[in-house]
C-alpha positions in Angstrom: 11.7 -12.5 -15.9 8.4 -11.4 -16.6 7.0 -8.2 -17.1 5.7 -6.4 -14.4 2.5 -4.6 -14.8 1.7 -1.7 -13.1 -2.3 -2.3 -11.9 -1.6 -5.9 -11.6 -2.0 -7.2 -8.7 1.0 -9.9 -6.9 1.3 -12.2 -4.0 4.1 -12.6 -2.0 5.1 -15.5 -3.7 5.0 -13.9 -7.2 6.8 -10.6 -5.8 9.6 -12.8 -4.7 9.8 -14.4 -7.9 9.9 -11.6 -9.9 12.6 -9.5 -7.5 14.4 -13.1 -7.1 14.4 -12.3 -3.3 13.9 -15.0 -0.1 11.2 -15.0 1.8 12.5 -13.5 5.0 14.0 -10.4 2.6 10.2 -10.0 1.1 8.8 -10.0 4.8 11.5 -7.4 6.4 10.3 -4.9 3.3 7.0 -5.4 4.1 7.5 -4.7 7.9 9.8 -2.0 7.2 7.6 -0.1 5.1 9.6 -0.5 2.1 7.8 -2.5 -0.1 4.0 -1.2 0.7 1.4 -3.6 0.3 -2.6 -4.1 1.2 -3.2 -7.4 3.8 -6.2 -9.4 3.1 -7.1 -11.5 5.6 -4.4 -13.2 6.4 -2.1 -12.6 3.3 -0.7 -9.5 1.8 -1.3 -7.8 -2.0 1.4 -5.5 -3.4 0.2 -3.5 -6.7 2.5 -4.3 -9.5 3.5 -0.3 -9.4 5.0 -0.7 -5.7 7.1 -3.0 -7.4 8.8 -0.8 -10.2 8.4 2.1 -7.9 10.9 -0.8 -5.6 13.1 -1.4 -8.4 13.2 1.9 -10.2 14.4 4.5 -8.2 14.5 7.3 -10.9 11.1 7.0 -11.6 10.1 7.7 -7.9 12.7 10.6 -7.5 10.8 12.2 -10.6 7.7 11.7 -9.4 8.5 13.2 -6.1 9.8 16.2 -8.0 6.8 16.9 -9.5 4.7 16.4 -6.0 7.4 18.8 -4.3 6.1 21.4 -7.2 2.7 21.1 -7.2 2.9 21.2 -3.2 4.5 24.6 -3.3 2.3 26.1 -5.4 -0.4 25.4 -3.7 1.5 26.7 -0.7 1.6 29.9 -2.6 -1.7 29.9 -4.2 -3.2 29.1 -0.4 -1.1 31.6 1.1 -2.3 34.8 -0.9 -5.7 33.7 1.0 
């Protein structure tokens, strides 16, 4: 398996190959929002960081925790105004 680069743009076919999933599975993932992508014309383009997020839930959990802390700080600060 080749390295997934966070700032690289991948096609659905390349993503299928990286994740070793079928065409129907990737379609379901896109439709359900599990895998986020941008549609350009009639084709989807997937950022590498989205693939990494999908295969590394621990990384996403850390990101969500950091975001929640920042959100809480902001809410407290704004609430005091």
